[in-house]
N, CA, C and O of each residue as an XYZ file, in Angstrom:
956
protein
N      98.006    -65.689     75.549
C      97.354    -66.007     74.283
C      97.295    -64.744     73.419
O      96.901    -63.675     73.885
N      97.689    -64.886     72.172
C      97.680    -63.749     71.259
C      96.261    -63.515     70.737
O      95.630    -64.429     70.206
N      95.771    -62.296     70.891
C      94.432    -61.984     70.411
C      94.437    -61.815     68.895
O      95.425    -61.375     68.306
N      93.319    -62.173     68.279
C      93.200    -62.021     66.828
C      93.006    -60.549     66.488
O      92.223    -59.859     67.141
N      93.716    -60.062     65.469
C      93.533    -58.656     65.081
C      92.138    -58.431     64.528
O      91.558    -59.317     63.900
N      91.599    -57.233     64.766
C      90.289    -56.911     64.221
C      90.335    -56.866     62.701
O      91.341    -56.482     62.104
N      89.235    -57.262     62.095
C      89.137    -57.135     60.648
C      89.148    -55.663     60.262
O      88.590    -54.832     60.979
N      89.771    -55.334     59.146
C      89.769    -53.929     58.717
C      88.380    -53.481     58.281
O      87.538    -54.289     57.886
N      88.168    -52.184     58.363
C      86.913    -51.608     57.889
C      86.893    -51.628     56.359
O      87.873    -51.274     55.704
N      85.775    -52.043     55.818
C      85.580    -52.044     54.380
C      84.490    -51.043     54.040
O      83.391    -51.114     54.591
N      84.774    -50.124     53.153
C      83.800    -49.103     52.764
C      83.212    -49.458     51.403
O      83.934    -49.660     50.426
N      81.866    -49.528     51.365
C      81.158    -49.869     50.143
C      80.233    -48.703     49.788
O      79.770    -47.979     50.669
N      79.974    -48.531     48.514
C      79.217    -47.357     48.068
C      77.923    -47.783     47.377
O      77.911    -48.675     46.529
N      76.826    -47.112     47.771
C      75.520    -47.347     47.160
C      75.030    -46.066     46.502
O      75.014    -45.005     47.127
N      74.636    -46.167     45.253
C      74.032    -45.062     44.521
C      72.519    -45.320     44.480
O      72.062    -46.320     43.926
N      71.766    -44.410     45.068
C      70.312    -44.540     45.134
C      69.690    -43.531     44.182
O      69.930    -42.329     44.303
N      68.896    -44.010     43.240
C      68.290    -43.156     42.215
C      66.775    -43.303     42.272
O      66.251    -44.415     42.343
N      66.078    -42.171     42.241
C      64.638    -42.201     42.042
C      64.347    -42.113     40.547
O      65.074    -41.448     39.808
N      63.297    -42.774     40.106
C      62.902    -42.742     38.697
C      62.568    -41.318     38.250
O      62.342    -40.434     39.077
N      62.539    -41.109     36.943
C      62.197    -39.812     36.380
C      60.706    -39.505     36.469
O      59.911    -40.332     36.915
N      60.350    -38.322     36.045
C      58.977    -37.824     36.148
C      57.989    -38.728     35.409
O      58.265    -39.229     34.319
N      56.829    -38.918     36.042
C      55.705    -39.618     35.417
C      54.433    -38.829     35.682
O      54.408    -37.961     36.555
N      53.392    -39.123     34.945
C      52.059    -38.568     35.194
C      51.216    -39.660     35.853
O      51.022    -40.733     35.281
N      50.720    -39.383     37.050
C      49.912    -40.354     37.789
C      48.410    -40.163     37.567
O      47.603    -40.984     38.002
N      48.038    -39.060     36.880
C      46.624    -38.764     36.677
C      46.397    -38.356     35.231
O      47.272    -37.768     34.594
N      45.209    -38.674     34.719
C      44.787    -38.167     33.418
C      44.467    -36.679     33.524
O      44.431    -36.114     34.617
N      44.234    -36.055     32.368
C      43.935    -34.617     32.349
C      42.670    -34.286     33.134
O      42.531    -33.173     33.640
N      41.734    -35.252     33.242
C      40.507    -35.002     33.999
C      40.660    -35.270     35.491
O      39.695    -35.149     36.247
N      41.882    -35.638     35.923
C      42.117    -35.877     37.335
C      41.890    -37.303     37.772
O      42.121    -37.624     38.937
N      41.448    -38.165     36.888
C      41.245    -39.569     37.260
C      42.598    -40.270     37.364
O      43.469    -40.060     36.520
N      42.782    -41.106     38.401
C      44.090    -41.722     38.625
C      44.404    -42.814     37.621
O      43.524    -43.572     37.213
N      45.668    -42.887     37.227
C      46.184    -43.979     36.417
C      46.699    -45.076     37.347
O      46.920    -44.831     38.533
N      46.887    -46.266     36.822
C      47.414    -47.363     37.628
C      48.893    -47.094     37.911
O      49.700    -47.130     36.982
N      49.281    -46.821     39.181
C      50.674    -46.469     39.469
C      51.658    -47.601     39.207
O      52.866    -47.374     39.134
N      51.146    -48.817     39.064
C      52.026    -49.947     38.762
C      52.475    -49.953     37.308
O      53.441    -50.632     36.959
N      51.778    -49.199     36.453
C      52.003    -49.314     35.014
C      52.466    -48.025     34.347
O      52.904    -48.060     33.198
N      52.380    -46.877     35.042
C      52.683    -45.612     34.377
C      54.135    -45.579     33.889
O      55.041    -45.993     34.612
N      54.359    -45.082     32.652
C      55.720    -44.955     32.121
C      56.283    -43.564     32.401
O      55.569    -42.672     32.860
N      57.555    -43.397     32.122
C      58.164    -42.072     32.193
C      57.501    -41.143     31.182
O      57.132    -41.556     30.083
N      57.360    -39.895     31.575
C      56.943    -38.863     30.627
C      58.160    -38.437     29.803
O      59.286    -38.858     30.071
N      57.917    -37.604     28.807
C      59.058    -37.078     28.032
C      59.979    -36.269     28.938
O      61.202    -36.349     28.820
N      59.389    -35.490     29.842
C      60.206    -34.753     30.806
C      61.037    -35.713     31.646
O      62.217    -35.466     31.893
N      60.424    -36.806     32.085
C      61.147    -37.794     32.872
C      62.317    -38.394     32.108
O      63.392    -38.592     32.673
N      62.116    -38.682     30.841
C      63.203    -39.230     30.027
C      64.370    -38.242     29.948
O      65.530    -38.637     30.060
N      64.062    -36.967     29.756
C      65.114    -35.953     29.681
C      65.851    -35.817     31.014
O      67.071    -35.655     31.036
N      65.114    -35.884     32.122
C      65.752    -35.819     33.440
C      66.735    -36.977     33.621
O      67.853    -36.783     34.096
N      66.310    -38.169     33.241
C      67.155    -39.347     33.423
C      68.379    -39.286     32.508
O      69.472    -39.696     32.900
N      68.196    -38.783     31.310
C      69.343    -38.654     30.408
C      70.398    -37.718     30.992
O      71.596    -37.959     30.842
N      69.953    -36.649     31.659
C      70.911    -35.739     32.303
C      71.659    -36.450     33.424
O      72.865    -36.263     33.583
N      70.953    -37.260     34.197
C      71.609    -38.011     35.262
C      72.538    -39.076     34.691
O      73.590    -39.357     35.265
N      72.156    -39.664     33.571
C      73.009    -40.661     32.935
C      74.373    -40.112     32.564
O      75.370    -40.831     32.623
N      74.424    -38.852     32.184
C      75.717    -38.237     31.867
C      76.610    -38.153     33.104
O      77.830    -38.283     33.005
N      75.998    -37.936     34.267
C      76.757    -37.872     35.516
C      77.334    -39.239     35.875
O      78.452    -39.337     36.381
N      76.562    -40.290     35.608
C      76.968    -41.641     36.007
C      77.747    -42.375     34.915
O      78.141    -43.527     35.100
N      77.966    -41.725     33.801
C      78.507    -42.403     32.619
C      79.857    -43.065     32.863
O      80.131    -44.124     32.298
N      80.702    -42.464     33.691
C      82.050    -42.997     33.888
C      82.137    -44.024     35.011
O      83.212    -44.557     35.282
N      81.014    -44.302     35.663
C      81.025    -45.201     36.816
C      80.721    -46.632     36.396
O      80.039    -46.876     35.400
N      81.240    -47.568     37.175
C      80.899    -48.970     37.007
C      80.227    -49.465     38.287
O      80.492    -48.963     39.379
N      79.359    -50.451     38.130
C      78.600    -50.974     39.261
C      78.749    -52.490     39.308
O      78.560    -53.180     38.306
N      79.089    -52.992     40.486
C      79.222    -54.439     40.662
C      77.865    -55.121     40.803
O      77.692    -56.266     40.386
N      76.900    -54.408     41.396
C      75.549    -54.936     41.594
C      74.542    -53.861     41.234
O      74.721    -52.690     41.570
N      73.487    -54.264     40.551
C      72.427    -53.341     40.160
C      71.085    -53.963     40.541
O      70.767    -55.080     40.132
N      70.311    -53.230     41.323
C      68.965    -53.638     41.704
C      67.982    -52.575     41.235
O      68.311    -51.391     41.158
N      66.767    -53.023     40.923
C      65.778    -52.100     40.391
C      64.387    -52.574     40.801
O      64.116    -53.775     40.824
N      63.516    -51.637     41.122
C      62.095    -51.972     41.261
C      61.606    -52.584     39.952
O      62.113    -52.264     38.877
N      60.615    -53.469     40.058
C      60.103    -54.089     38.830
C      59.003    -53.272     38.163
O      58.414    -53.730     37.184
N      58.707    -52.060     38.674
C      57.729    -51.204     38.014
C      58.327    -50.628     36.727
O      59.530    -50.368     36.681
N      57.512    -50.420     35.673
C      58.037    -49.939     34.395
C      58.837    -48.650     34.498
O      59.876    -48.526     33.849
N      58.377    -47.673     35.306
C      59.073    -46.382     35.360
C      60.486    -46.516     35.931
O      61.391    -45.776     35.544
N      60.667    -47.458     36.844
C      62.005    -47.672     37.404
C      62.897    -48.393     36.400
O      64.069    -48.046     36.249
N      62.350    -49.395     35.714
C      63.167    -50.122     34.742
C      63.508    -49.251     33.538
O      64.609    -49.352     32.996
N      62.573    -48.393     33.110
C      62.902    -47.438     32.045
C      64.036    -46.515     32.479
O      64.956    -46.236     31.710
N      63.956    -46.051     33.713
C      64.996    -45.170     34.233
C      66.352    -45.863     34.214
O      67.344    -45.282     33.776
N      66.395    -47.091     34.685
C      67.660    -47.832     34.714
C      68.224    -48.005     33.309
O      69.415    -47.786     33.088
N      67.390    -48.389     32.373
C      67.886    -48.644     31.020
C      68.386    -47.369     30.355
O      69.354    -47.407     29.595
N      67.734    -46.233     30.633
C      68.228    -44.963     30.101
C      69.544    -44.563     30.755
O      70.440    -44.039     30.093
N      69.657    -44.812     32.054
C      70.896    -44.481     32.755
C      72.082    -45.262     32.199
O      73.197    -44.747     32.116
N      71.826    -46.509     31.819
C      72.907    -47.397     31.394
C      72.877    -47.651     29.893
O      73.299    -48.711     29.431
N      72.382    -46.682     29.134
C      72.313    -46.818     27.676
C      73.679    -47.191     27.107
O      74.688    -46.558     27.417
N      73.695    -48.234     26.266
C      74.937    -48.656     25.638
C      75.768    -49.593     26.482
O      76.828    -50.045     26.047
N      75.301    -49.895     27.695
C      76.050    -50.799     28.565
C      75.265    -52.091     28.771
O      74.047    -52.068     28.945
N      75.964    -53.195     28.750
C      75.344    -54.491     28.981
C      75.543    -54.853     30.454
O      76.524    -55.499     30.821
N      74.601    -54.429     31.279
C      74.718    -54.609     32.719
C      73.552    -55.459     33.214
O      72.392    -55.127     32.973
N      73.853    -56.537     33.895
C      72.805    -57.375     34.472
C      72.217    -56.684     35.693
O      72.925    -56.013     36.444
N      70.907    -56.858     35.880
C      70.272    -56.266     37.053
C      69.177    -57.180     37.562
O      68.642    -58.010     36.828
N      68.856    -57.009     38.833
C      67.766    -57.756     39.454
C      66.537    -56.869     39.534
O      66.576    -55.816     40.171
N      65.446    -57.278     38.897
C      64.167    -56.588     39.031
C      63.497    -57.120     40.296
O      63.150    -58.298     40.375
N      63.319    -56.246     41.279
C      63.001    -56.669     42.634
C      61.646    -56.116     43.074
O      61.534    -54.913     43.309
N      60.610    -56.957     43.194
C      59.295    -56.470     43.622
C      59.313    -55.804     44.995
O      58.505    -54.913     45.259
N      60.225    -56.225     45.870
C      60.284    -55.645     47.215
C      60.734    -54.183     47.217
O      60.636    -53.500     48.236
N      61.226    -53.706     46.070
C      61.626    -52.299     45.954
C      60.523    -51.446     45.320
O      60.769    -50.300     44.946
N      59.320    -51.991     45.196
C      58.207    -51.185     44.687
C      57.891    -50.051     45.652
O      58.201    -50.118     46.842
N      57.265    -49.009     45.110
C      56.845    -47.873     45.931
C      55.802    -48.312     46.955
O      55.082    -49.288     46.744
N      55.730    -47.582     48.062
C      54.708    -47.845     49.063
C      53.329    -47.699     48.414
O      53.113    -46.822     47.576
N      52.413    -48.560     48.810
C      51.097    -48.602     48.178
C      50.114    -47.697     48.916
O      49.913    -47.837     50.123
N      49.515    -46.784     48.191
C      48.491    -45.903     48.763
C      47.139    -46.599     48.770
O      46.915    -47.567     48.043
N      46.245    -46.090     49.603
C      44.864    -46.542     49.576
C      44.079    -45.814     48.498
O      44.666    -45.225     47.590
N      42.777    -45.851     48.591
C      41.916    -45.196     47.601
C      41.701    -43.743     48.009
O      41.063    -43.458     49.022
N      42.236    -42.840     47.217
C      42.105    -41.421     47.551
C      40.649    -40.982     47.552
O      40.284    -40.051     48.271
N      39.817    -41.635     46.760
C      38.402    -41.249     46.716
C      37.703    -41.493     48.050
O      36.631    -40.943     48.301
N      38.309    -42.320     48.907
C      37.687    -42.605     50.199
C      38.039    -41.556     51.253
O      37.498    -41.578     52.358
N      38.946    -40.637     50.911
C      39.292    -39.569     51.842
C      38.311    -38.412     51.679
O      38.002    -38.030     50.550
N      37.814    -37.843     52.781
C      36.915    -36.680     52.663
C      37.600    -35.544     51.909
O      38.779    -35.269     52.131
N      36.863    -34.888     51.020
C      37.445    -33.841     50.175
C      38.074    -32.723     50.993
O      39.088    -32.154     50.588
N      37.475    -32.399     52.159
C      37.999    -31.287     52.939
C      39.255    -31.657     53.716
O      39.877    -30.788     54.327
N      39.642    -32.937     53.705
C      40.879    -33.364     54.378
C      41.964    -33.751     53.385
O      43.084    -34.076     53.777
N      41.625    -33.715     52.080
C      42.522    -34.273     51.077
C      43.878    -33.564     51.043
O      44.918    -34.217     50.962
N      43.868    -32.229     51.104
C      45.138    -31.492     51.029
C      46.065    -31.884     52.173
O      47.222    -32.236     51.941
N      45.568    -31.827     53.406
C      46.404    -32.151     54.561
C      46.831    -33.618     54.545
O      47.962    -33.948     54.901
N      45.915    -34.491     54.127
C      46.235    -35.919     54.117
C      47.351    -36.233     53.123
O      48.264    -37.000     53.429
N      47.272    -35.631     51.923
C      48.265    -35.926     50.883
C      49.592    -35.231     51.174
O      50.638    -35.881     51.191
N      49.564    -33.937     51.401
C      50.822    -33.200     51.569
C      51.522    -33.540     52.885
O      52.729    -33.331     53.014
N      50.785    -34.055     53.853
C      51.394    -34.419     55.131
C      51.557    -35.907     55.328
O      51.733    -36.368     56.456
N      51.502    -36.672     54.243
C      51.450    -38.127     54.365
C      52.699    -38.750     54.980
O      52.635    -39.861     55.506
N      53.842    -38.047     54.922
C      55.075    -38.612     55.482
C      55.294    -38.232     56.951
O      56.144    -38.816     57.623
N      54.547    -37.278     57.435
C      54.865    -36.720     58.754
C      54.596    -37.662     59.908
O      55.225    -37.555     60.962
N      53.666    -38.582     59.717
C      53.246    -39.428     60.824
C      53.569    -40.899     60.579
O      52.926    -41.788     61.137
N      54.582    -41.145     59.729
C      54.917    -42.515     59.348
C      55.345    -43.369     60.531
O      55.158    -44.585     60.512
N      55.916    -42.754     61.558
C      56.442    -43.515     62.698
C      55.379    -43.840     63.745
O      55.667    -44.565     64.698
N      54.157    -43.321     63.593
C      53.123    -43.598     64.580
C      52.685    -45.069     64.506
O      52.744    -45.672     63.434
N      52.253    -45.642     65.614
C      51.805    -47.039     65.592
C      50.673    -47.245     64.583
O      49.720    -46.468     64.530
N      50.799    -48.305     63.787
C      49.775    -48.695     62.807
C      49.585    -47.674     61.684
O      48.587    -47.738     60.966
N      50.523    -46.730     61.518
C      50.372    -45.712     60.475
C      50.416    -46.347     59.090
O      51.190    -47.271     58.837
N      49.566    -45.832     58.195
C      49.541    -46.282     56.809
C      49.828    -45.099     55.892
O      49.772    -43.942     56.307
N      50.138    -45.418     54.632
C      50.316    -44.372     53.636
C      48.993    -44.139     52.935
O      48.581    -44.926     52.081
N      48.328    -43.051     53.302
C      47.052    -42.670     52.695
C      46.049    -43.817     52.712
O      45.345    -44.064     51.734
N      46.001    -44.512     53.850
C      45.044    -45.593     54.003
C      45.428    -46.891     53.326
O      44.614    -47.812     53.260
N      46.649    -46.988     52.819
C      47.092    -48.194     52.130
C      48.066    -49.016     52.962
O      47.732    -49.465     54.059
N      49.276    -49.211     52.435
C      50.270    -50.058     53.082
C      50.745    -49.462     54.404
O      50.920    -48.250     54.528
N      50.946    -50.327     55.378
C      51.482    -49.870     56.658
C      52.945    -49.489     56.508
O      53.711    -50.175     55.832
N      53.326    -48.389     57.147
C      54.698    -47.908     57.053
C      55.700    -48.886     57.643
O      56.775    -49.085     57.076
N      55.363    -49.503     58.779
C      56.333    -50.405     59.392
C      56.581    -51.628     58.518
O      57.709    -52.116     58.440
N      55.532    -52.128     57.855
C      55.700    -53.260     56.948
C      56.507    -52.860     55.719
O      57.356    -53.619     55.251
N      56.241    -51.675     55.204
C      57.007    -51.160     54.055
C      58.484    -51.027     54.411
O      59.350    -51.463     53.653
N      58.765    -50.433     55.550
C      60.155    -50.279     55.981
C      60.843    -51.634     56.071
O      61.985    -51.777     55.635
N      60.166    -52.627     56.630
C      60.773    -53.959     56.774
C      61.107    -54.569     55.419
O      62.180    -55.148     55.249
N      60.187    -54.443     54.442
C      60.461    -55.082     53.150
C      61.602    -54.403     52.412
O      62.386    -55.071     51.739
N      61.707    -53.073     52.531
C      62.800    -52.363     51.862
C      64.135    -52.687     52.527
O      65.112    -52.988     51.842
N      64.181    -52.629     53.849
C      65.443    -52.882     54.548
C      65.871    -54.342     54.421
O      67.065    -54.640     54.435
N      64.909    -55.249     54.296
C      65.277    -56.655     54.116
C      66.078    -56.837     52.830
O      67.085    -57.546     52.817
N      65.631    -56.196     51.748
C      66.364    -56.265     50.479
C      67.750    -55.646     50.630
O      68.743    -56.190     50.146
N      67.802    -54.501     51.310
C      69.076    -53.801     51.455
C      70.053    -54.601     52.309
O      71.232    -54.699     51.967
N      69.586    -55.168     53.404
C      70.466    -55.954     54.260
C      70.926    -57.229     53.557
O      72.057    -57.673     53.756
N      70.062    -57.814     52.741
C      70.486    -58.970     51.945
C      71.593    -58.572     50.972
O      72.534    -59.333     50.745
N      71.474    -57.373     50.401
C      72.520    -56.880     49.511
C      73.836    -56.702     50.274
O      74.898    -57.083     49.782
N      73.763    -56.127     51.466
C      74.980    -55.930     52.256
C      75.615    -57.252     52.659
O      76.824    -57.317     52.884
N      74.819    -58.294     52.751
C      75.346    -59.610     53.130
C      76.117    -60.276     51.995
O      76.844    -61.243     52.222
N      75.960    -59.763     50.776
C      76.711    -60.310     49.646
C      78.126    -59.747     49.690
O      78.287    -58.527     49.689
N      79.149    -60.580     49.728
C      80.516    -60.077     49.921
C      81.219    -59.597     48.658
O      82.283    -58.983     48.748
N      80.649    -59.863     47.477
C      81.441    -59.689     46.254
C      81.519    -58.262     45.750
O      82.443    -57.936     45.004
N      80.599    -57.405     46.122
C      80.513    -56.097     45.472
C      81.094    -54.974     46.332
O      81.156    -55.064     47.558
N      81.515    -53.918     45.642
C      81.962    -52.694     46.306
C      81.123    -51.484     45.913
O      81.040    -50.515     46.669
N      80.497    -51.532     44.730
C      79.708    -50.410     44.230
C      78.377    -50.938     43.721
O      78.333    -51.799     42.842
N      77.276    -50.404     44.291
C      75.945    -50.889     43.909
C      75.066    -49.728     43.478
O      75.168    -48.625     44.015
N      74.205    -49.982     42.508
C      73.218    -49.022     42.036
C      71.831    -49.577     42.329
O      71.525    -50.719     41.985
N      70.986    -48.755     42.972
C      69.601    -49.128     43.243
C      68.702    -48.063     42.630
O      68.796    -46.887     42.982
N      67.840    -48.472     41.722
C      66.907    -47.552     41.066
C      65.501    -47.904     41.539
O      65.013    -49.007     41.294
N      64.857    -46.963     42.215
C      63.538    -47.298     42.758
C      62.667    -46.051     42.861
O      62.419    -45.385     41.856
N      62.204    -45.732     44.059
C      61.117    -44.773     44.226
C      61.390    -43.829     45.396
O      62.309    -44.029     46.191
N      60.563    -42.807     45.466
C      60.662    -41.770     46.492
C      60.722    -42.354     47.898
O      61.711    -42.159     48.605
N      59.677    -43.068     48.312
C      59.619    -43.554     49.690
C      60.654    -44.638     49.960
O      61.127    -44.758     51.090
N      61.017    -45.428     48.959
C      62.073    -46.427     49.136
C      63.379    -45.732     49.503
O      64.048    -46.115     50.463
N      63.733    -44.715     48.738
C      64.961    -43.970     49.036
C      64.894    -43.324     50.411
O      65.884    -43.314     51.142
N      63.737    -42.786     50.764
C      63.599    -42.133     52.065
C      63.867    -43.115     53.207
O      64.534    -42.769     54.182
N      63.352    -44.330     53.088
C      63.583    -45.334     54.120
C      65.076    -45.650     54.238
O      65.602    -45.751     55.347
N      65.755    -45.804     53.111
C      67.181    -46.120     53.136
C      68.008    -44.958     53.684
O      68.954    -45.172     54.442
N      67.659    -43.740     53.306
C      68.384    -42.578     53.804
C      68.117    -42.356     55.294
O      69.019    -41.984     56.045
N      66.878    -42.587     55.713
C      66.556    -42.443     57.128
C      67.273    -43.497     57.960
O      67.699    -43.224     59.082
N      67.405    -44.701     57.410
C      68.198    -45.730     58.096
C      69.655    -45.293     58.215
O      70.256    -45.398     59.284
N      70.220    -44.800     57.105
C      71.630    -44.384     57.117
C      71.880    -43.266     58.125
O      72.946    -43.206     58.738
N      70.908    -42.390     58.295
C      71.060    -41.265     59.220
C      70.806    -41.663     60.669
O      71.170    -40.936     61.593
N      70.177    -42.822     60.860
C      69.803    -43.251     62.202
C      68.476    -42.698     62.667
O      68.077    -42.931     63.808
N      67.772    -41.959     61.795
C      66.534    -41.298     62.193
C      65.320    -42.211     62.089
O      64.356    -42.042     62.836
N      65.352    -43.178     61.172
C      64.215    -44.061     60.993
C      63.002    -43.334     60.442
O      63.122    -42.230     59.911
N      61.836    -43.948     60.566
C      60.609    -43.409     59.987
C      60.235    -42.044     60.543
O      59.505    -41.293     59.896
N      60.719    -41.716     61.723
C      60.360    -40.445     62.359
C      60.674    -39.243     61.479
O      59.954    -38.245     61.513
N      61.748    -39.330     60.686
C      62.227    -38.154     59.952
C      62.195    -38.317     58.442
O      62.878    -37.571     57.740
N      61.424    -39.266     57.913
C      61.497    -39.461     56.458
C      60.982    -38.267     55.669
O      61.355    -38.089     54.509
N      60.130    -37.444     56.278
C      59.626    -36.272     55.552
C      60.752    -35.314     55.182
O      60.608    -34.536     54.239
N      61.863    -35.353     55.900
C      62.966    -34.421     55.650
C      63.808    -34.805     54.443
O      64.549    -33.972     53.921
N      63.710    -36.056     53.988
C      64.592    -36.523     52.926
C      63.894    -36.399     51.574
O      63.537    -37.406     50.962
N      63.702    -35.179     51.115
C      63.006    -34.934     49.851
C      63.721    -35.654     48.705
O      64.950    -35.686     48.637
N      62.917    -36.231     47.808
C      63.448    -36.997     46.682
C      62.775    -36.545     45.401
O      61.704    -37.035     45.045
N      63.408    -35.608     44.708
C      62.868    -35.123     43.446
C      63.049    -36.188     42.368
O      63.861    -37.101     42.516
N      62.295    -36.064     41.293
C      62.384    -37.054     40.227
C      63.788    -37.077     39.628
O      64.439    -36.043     39.477
N      64.233    -38.288     39.291
C      65.558    -38.523     38.699
C      66.671    -37.930     39.549
O      67.614    -37.334     39.028
N      66.553    -38.097     40.858
C      67.591    -37.586     41.754
C      68.587    -38.688     42.096
O      68.308    -39.877     41.948
N      69.757    -38.254     42.558
C      70.848    -39.147     42.944
C      71.203    -38.932     44.404
O      71.334    -37.799     44.868
N      71.358    -40.040     45.120
C      71.893    -40.032     46.478
C      73.075    -40.997     46.514
O      73.058    -42.034     45.850
N      74.086    -40.654     47.282
C      75.248    -41.540     47.430
C      75.450    -41.806     48.915
O      75.586    -40.881     49.715
N      75.467    -43.090     49.267
C      75.632    -43.501     50.652
C      76.792    -44.488     50.742
O      76.825    -45.484     50.021
N      77.732    -44.208     51.621
C      78.815    -45.146     51.906
C      78.475    -45.941     53.153
O      77.977    -45.395     54.137
N      78.750    -47.240     53.099
C      78.484    -48.141     54.210
C      79.811    -48.730     54.663
O      80.487    -49.408     53.890
N      80.186    -48.477     55.911
C      81.390    -49.070     56.487
C      81.020    -50.382     57.163
O      80.052    -50.457     57.919
N      81.814    -51.422     56.876
C      81.533    -52.735     57.439
C      82.807    -53.365     57.965
O      83.879    -53.231     57.376
N      82.670    -54.046     59.074
C      83.741    -54.903     59.597
C      83.210    -56.327     59.549
O      82.366    -56.725     60.352
N      83.726    -57.083     58.589
C      83.153    -58.393     58.346
C      81.735    -58.231     57.833
O      81.501    -57.530     56.848
N      80.786    -58.879     58.499
C      79.388    -58.792     58.094
C      78.613    -57.733     58.872
O      77.401    -57.606     58.697
N      79.292    -56.975     59.727
C      78.623    -56.006     60.581
C      78.780    -54.580     60.054
O      79.885    -54.144     59.729
N      77.673    -53.871     59.975
C      77.721    -52.456     59.607
C      78.229    -51.652     60.798
O      77.697    -51.768     61.902
N      79.246    -50.846     60.577
C      79.779    -50.006     61.648
C      79.405    -48.539     61.486
O      79.391    -47.792     62.465
N      79.102    -48.120     60.261
C      78.770    -46.714     60.044
C      78.134    -46.553     58.675
O      78.323    -47.380     57.784
N      77.378    -45.478     58.523
C      76.807    -45.101     57.227
C      77.008    -43.608     57.040
O      76.807    -42.824     57.968
N      77.407    -43.218     55.831
C      77.756    -41.834     55.540
C      76.970    -41.388     54.312
O      77.128    -41.965     53.236
N      76.129    -40.374     54.458
C      75.398    -39.819     53.323
C      76.278    -38.762     52.664
O      76.500    -37.694     53.234
N      76.771    -39.053     51.481
C      77.698    -38.147     50.790
C      76.977    -37.190     49.840
O      77.391    -36.043     49.673
N      75.920    -37.659     49.234
C      75.164    -36.836     48.295
C      73.687    -37.083     48.542
O      73.262    -38.223     48.730
N      72.901    -36.001     48.539
C      71.481    -36.126     48.850
C      70.644    -35.364     47.828
O      70.814    -34.157     47.652
N      69.739    -36.076     47.155
C      68.734    -35.463     46.277
C      69.353    -34.532     45.228
O      68.865    -33.422     45.012
N      70.418    -34.987     44.587
C      71.072    -34.192     43.543
C      70.339    -34.376     42.222
O      70.130    -35.503     41.774
N      69.953    -33.278     41.606
C      69.225    -33.295     40.335
C      70.045    -32.546     39.288
O      69.985    -31.317     39.237
N      70.806    -33.247     38.456
C      71.680    -32.566     37.499
C      70.950    -31.720     36.481
O      71.535    -30.786     35.934
N      69.670    -32.021     36.206
C      68.906    -31.201     35.272
C      68.515    -29.859     35.887
O      68.100    -28.951     35.167
N      68.641    -29.719     37.210
C      68.375    -28.460     37.911
C      69.145    -28.486     39.236
O      68.538    -28.617     40.299
N      70.468    -28.363     39.182
C      71.280    -28.568     40.393
C      71.013    -27.550     41.490
O      71.216    -27.850     42.666
N      70.563    -26.351     41.131
C      70.292    -25.320     42.140
C      68.841    -25.324     42.604
O      68.451    -24.505     43.436
N      68.039    -26.248     42.065
C      66.615    -26.377     42.421
C      65.828    -25.101     42.124
O      64.817    -24.830     42.772
N      66.286    -24.323     41.153
C      65.626    -23.048     40.878
C      64.206    -23.235     40.369
O      63.351    -22.383     40.611
N      63.939    -24.325     39.673
C      62.596    -24.582     39.160
C      61.852    -25.617     39.991
O      60.750    -26.034     39.634
N      62.454    -26.028     41.095
C      61.835    -27.034     41.967
C      61.466    -26.349     43.269
O      62.322    -26.088     44.114
N      60.202    -26.067     43.420
C      59.722    -25.372     44.611
C      58.836    -26.262     45.481
O      58.933    -26.225     46.708
N      57.982    -27.051     44.857
C      57.060    -27.891     45.607
C      57.728    -29.177     46.072
O      58.728    -29.616     45.504
N      57.160    -29.770     47.113
C      57.604    -31.087     47.535
C      56.983    -32.147     46.634
O      56.088    -31.862     45.838
N      57.475    -33.376     46.774
C      56.915    -34.491     46.026
C      55.410    -34.602     46.273
O      54.637    -34.781     45.331
N      54.998    -34.495     47.527
C      53.583    -34.671     47.857
C      52.748    -33.462     47.455
O      51.568    -33.613     47.137
N      53.330    -32.275     47.463
C      52.601    -31.106     46.950
C      52.362    -31.248     45.453
O      51.296    -30.888     44.956
N      53.349    -31.769     44.737
C      53.155    -32.025     43.306
C      52.071    -33.074     43.076
O      51.271    -32.958     42.148
N      52.050    -34.092     43.924
C      51.014    -35.113     43.807
C      49.632    -34.499     44.003
O      48.716    -34.765     43.225
N      49.482    -33.681     45.037
C      48.175    -33.077     45.289
C      47.768    -32.157     44.155
O      46.596    -32.119     43.781
N      48.716    -31.415     43.602
C      48.378    -30.453     42.548
C      47.841    -31.148     41.293
O      47.132    -30.534     40.496
N      48.184    -32.441     41.120
C      47.691    -33.179     39.958
C      46.331    -33.806     40.185
O      45.710    -34.314     39.252
N      45.862    -33.771     41.442
C      44.589    -34.399     41.779
C      43.442    -33.424     41.545
O      43.504    -32.266     41.959
N      42.405    -33.897     40.886
C      41.160    -33.148     40.779
C      40.085    -33.987     41.489
O      39.707    -35.050     40.996
N      39.598    -33.521     42.628
C      38.660    -34.354     43.421
C      37.499    -34.915     42.624
O      37.077    -36.045     42.869
N      36.965    -34.143     41.663
C      35.846    -34.656     40.874
C      36.274    -35.880     40.050
O      35.500    -36.813     39.838
N      37.556    -35.840     39.587
C      38.064    -36.983     38.824
C      38.201    -38.214     39.689
O      37.975    -39.328     39.217
N      38.571    -38.036     40.960
C      38.709    -39.185     41.862
C      37.371    -39.872     42.073
O      37.322    -41.089     42.254
N      36.300    -39.117     42.053
C      34.991    -39.662     42.392
C      34.145    -39.973     41.164
O      32.958    -40.282     41.266
N      34.787    -39.882     40.002
C      34.022    -40.158     38.769
C      33.680    -41.642     38.659
O      33.043    -42.059     37.692
């Protein structure tokens, strides 16, 4: 009996973008609603720089978080192009708990170290959403995308922790190592996915956390979570 030849490997490319800079706190340190914050002027400029990098590319599928900052980022990236996209609630950022409920003397360690223990049983993000549930919702969207046979090039515009989950999956590290995948504002990641039929055979991270507005990271010293903590004023949290 003649055996059937194996299906050839098909390589598909995903461009993962984090939204541009936003302000999550007022000047007095009181938190803004993270579901509604828009891009800052700095964020708009960052995204415009990234848009120049992506200008010559075409995308068969475009997915975006339904938060305003992600949709603003997508529209700036694709200025002048009529591209359909799916606004996807499952690509929202991981939900934090109430920072005011954290003791003031633990706030620095809790915020700046929030990614380090994501893989522990029942771990949450700052007392909010569970990491394992967050990972499942993000990967479910991604695996559904991979199950669609029509596309070869996809763009996903979302958030810091969303990208970290996808990059950690591609690396095989999972939640254990998400702290290592720093995601600066308006950054670009490129991941190739090899598939045989409907099965993923390999994932290749080609570009990681590229920021065209500062490619050498000369002005980027703090981590995402250090920047978050620096914007917090404890008195504002408890006002």
